[in-house]
C-alpha positions as CSV (number, residue, x, y, z in Angstrom):
1,M,-0.2,-0.2,0.2
2,P,1.6,3.6,-1.1
3,A,2.2,5.8,2.0
4,M,-0.5,8.6,2.4
5,K,0.4,12.0,1.3
6,K,1.0,14.3,4.4
7,L,0.0,17.8,4.6
8,K,1.5,20.7,7.1
9,I,-0.8,22.8,8.0
10,R,-1.1,26.2,10.5
11,Q,-4.0,27.4,12.4
12,V,-3.6,31.1,12.3
13,K,-6.9,32.7,13.3
14,S,-8.7,31.7,16.5
15,G,-12.0,29.8,16.7
16,I,-13.7,32.2,19.5
17,G,-16.5,33.2,18.3
18,R,-16.9,31.0,15.3
19,P,-19.9,28.1,15.3
20,E,-19.5,25.1,17.8
21,R,-19.0,23.1,14.5
22,Q,-16.0,24.9,13.2
23,K,-14.7,25.0,16.5
24,R,-15.3,21.1,17.1
25,T,-13.2,20.6,13.6
26,L,-10.6,22.3,14.4
27,E,-9.9,20.3,17.9
28,A,-10.9,17.3,15.1
29,L,-7.8,18.0,12.9
30,G,-5.4,18.1,16.1
31,F,-5.5,22.0,16.6
32,K,-4.8,22.8,20.5
33,R,-3.7,26.6,20.0
34,L,-3.3,29.5,17.7
35,N,-0.1,29.3,15.5
36,Q,0.0,25.7,15.9
37,T,1.8,23.7,13.0
38,I,0.7,20.2,12.6
39,E,1.2,17.6,10.1
40,V,-1.9,15.2,8.6
41,E,-2.4,12.7,6.1
42,V,-4.6,13.6,3.7
43,S,-7.8,11.7,3.3
44,P,-11.3,12.6,1.6
45,Q,-12.5,13.1,5.2
46,V,-9.6,15.2,6.1
47,Q,-9.7,17.2,3.3
48,G,-13.4,17.9,4.0
49,M,-12.4,18.9,7.5
50,I,-9.5,21.4,5.9
51,D,-12.0,23.1,3.2
52,A,-14.7,23.7,6.3
53,V,-12.2,25.5,8.2
54,Q,-10.0,26.8,5.4
55,H,-10.8,30.9,6.6
56,L,-8.7,29.7,9.6
57,I,-6.0,28.0,8.8
58,E,-3.1,27.9,6.1
59,I,-1.1,25.2,4.3
60,V,2.6,25.8,5.3
61,E,5.0,25.0,2.1
62,D,8.1,22.8,3.0
63,K,11.5,24.9,2.5
64,K,13.5,21.9,0.7
C-alpha cells in the first residue's frame, strides 16, 4: 500500500466566536492553540475538514 500524502497546516485565526461546528473541526484536526503547526495525512475526510475551516488555517510549504 503506498504511503499517504502528508500535509502541514497551521491555525492562523482563532476559533473564538466561531460556530461550534468549526471549533470542533479544529479540535478534530488536532489543533490545540493558535499558530500551532500540525502534519496530517490527506484523506477525503481530512480534506473535507480542511475545506470547512480553510478561512482559519493555512497550508505550510516545506522549505527544501
